[in-house]
N, C-alpha and C positions, 0 to 999 in steps of 0.2 A: 448615531444615525448617519453622520457624515461618512463613516467607513462603509456603510451599506450602499451608498449612492453608486459608486463605481461598479460593484458586482451586479446590482439590480439593472443598471443601465446596460451592462454587457449582455445580460440574459435577455433583456427586452430587444436589444439590437440583433441578437442571434435569431430570436423568433421572427422579427421583421424580415430578416434576410431569407429565412425559411419560407415565409409567406410570399415574398417577392419571387423566389424560385418557383413556387407553385403557380403563381399568376403567369410567369414567363414560360411555363410548361417545359422546363428544362428536362424533366423526366415524366414518364407516364404517371397520371394521378394515382393509379393503383400502387405504383412503386414509391411515389413521393406524395402522400396525402397532405392536406393542409394541417398546420399545427393544432387548430381547434379540434379536428377529428382525432388526432393522436392523443391529445389531452383528455378528450371525452372517453375514448376507449380505455385509457390508462386509469381514469377515475372509476369507471365501471368495474375494472379488474380489482382495484383496491376495495371498492364497496362490496364486491362479492367475496373478498377475503383471500382470493387466490394469490394476487400479487403481493399482498402484505405478508403472506406466508413465505412466498419465494424470497422476498427481501430479507425477512428475518433469518431464513436458512443461510443466505449468503453472508449476512452479518455474523451469524453464529460461527460459520466455518472460518471466516476471515479473522474474527476475534481469537478463536482457538489457535489458529496457525500463528497469529502474531504473538500470542502469549508464549507458545513453545519457542518461537524464533528468538524472542527477547530473553527468555530464560537460558537459552544456549548462547546466543550471540554476544550479549553484553558481558557476562563474566569471562567468556573465552577470549573476547576481543581485548578486554582490559588486561588479562593475564598475558596474552601474546604481545600487546603493546608495551607492557612493563619489561618484557624480555625481547628487545628489538631484534637481536640476532636470530632468535627462534622464529620470530614472525617473518623475517626475511627468508628463512628456509621454507616456509609454507606459503609465502606470498603468491607464488605462481599458481598453486592449486586453488587458493581462494579466488584469485582474479580470473582464473580459467572458468571455474564453475559460475562465478558471478556474472561473467560475460556471456555464458551460454544461455540461449533462449530457454525459458522454463518448459515450453511446449516440446522441445526436443528431448526433454528428460521424462516425458510421460511414459514411454514404453518401459524405461528402467524402473520407475516407481510402480507401474502396473505389475511388473514381474515380482517386485519385492512385497507389495501390499495388496495386490489383487484389485479388481474393479469395484471398489466400495468407497465408503466415506474416508477411510484411512489414506487412500491415495491422494485425494484432493487436498486434504489437510497437510499431509506430509510434504508434497511437492511445493505447496505454498509456504510452509514453514521453512523448508530448505532454502528456497530463493530469498525469503526475507531475512533469514538468519545470516546469510553471507553478506548482505548489505549492512546489517547492523554490526556484525563482527568487524567488517572493514572500517566502518566509521569509528567504532569504539577503539580499535587498535591505533588508528592514526590520531585520534584525539589524545590518547595517552602519549604516543611518540612525539607529538608536536606540542606537548605541554611546555610552558615557559620555563626555560632552564634556570633563570634567575631565582624563581620561587623554589625550585627543587634544590638549588645550591644553598639558598638561605635556610631551608629546613635542615639540610645536612650540617651546615655550620652550627646550627642550634642544637645539634645532637640527636636529631630524629632518626629512628631506625628505618630500614627499607620498607617494612610493612606499614609503619606509621606514615611515611611519605606517600605510599600508594593510596592509603585510605584518606588522608587529610589534604593531600596536594594534587596528586595525579588524577584521581577520580573526579574531583571537583573541577579541575582544569579541563578534563575531557568531557564533562557532562553536556555542554552545548553541542559538541560534535556527536555524542551518543544520541541525543534527542533528535538531531538531524537524521541520523541513521535510522532511528525508530520511526520517524515520520515517513521516510522513504520506504522503510520496510513494510509498514501497514498498507501503504498505497500499492506496493508491489504484490503483497499478499492478496489484496482485493482483486487485482488484475488476474493473477494466476488462478484464484478460486473461480472467477467468472469464466475464464477460458476452460478450466477443468470441468465446470458444470456443462459446458457445451459438448465436450467430447468424451467424457469418462462416465458413461452410464448413469446419468442423473435423472431423477424424477421430479426434482424441484430446484429452486434457485434461480437467480436472474439470468444466468447463462443458459440454462435449460429453457427458460421462458422465451428468450430471444430466438433461439434456434427453432423452438416449436412454433412461434408466431411467424417466422420467416417461411417455414415449410407449409403453413396453412394460409399464406398470403394475407395475414393480418398485419399489414404494414403499419397502420396507425399504432397498434399495440406494440409492435416491434420497436418503433422509434421511441415510444413512451418508456419502455423498459430500459432502452439504452440511456435515455435521459435520467431515469431513476438511478442507474448504476453510476453515471457520471456525477450526479448530485451527491450520492453516497460517498464517492471518493473525495469530492470537494469538501464535504463536511468533516470527514476524517482528517484531511490535511489541515483544515482550518482549526479543528480542535487541538491538534498538536502545536500549531503556531501560537495559539492562545496560551497553551501550557508553557511553551518556551518563554514567552514574554513574561508570564507570571512567576515562574519558578527559576528561570535562569537569567535573571535581570543583569548579571555581571558579564554576560557574553560580550566579547570584544573589548573589554576594559583591561 
């Protein structure tokens, strides 16, 4: 319960600042409605089932993109990290595309996959995979040399060292990469839903509400997307504390 105090206080403080901005008329009430109105419109959209459907579609796309990214990024990152010279050879390519805004790659993925579901999932998986690969590789590269040397002295083979030492040493960094990857996948999916021919999803709902001047619903959907990202991040933090308790030791 004590751990919930700070997040709840932060959320309440944010809503109060929003209400103060409305009272001060910082913007036109049509463009910046009071939080109560935004929450009411969001609740009605959930009750009608439309916003629940959009939220589920975004979660579905994000989850699928993340699974693909993890299936590619984790083993490839571990393999490259175990062969450091090989990783240094491809490091520029990995860093280049990892640093490129995903939205700049939309035209390329539209050419490759067409304006359908595949494009949204593929571009999100690509962006998340690079982050996961980067963290997995550096987790293996930065494994404590004393433990690796100890395993070699005891006669462990290279595959045995990789499985029993390097992967376990790299696991905290791998989970950090996966946590960053799922957050990035969510961001890319929402942006893709805004601009790549979507008929559902949180991104589509935000754009649709903005064009119809449904400002309250627009802010509510943005809040839902932010809450979803926060919950995904929190879930991974709990997993890290539960299953990687040796991190930093």
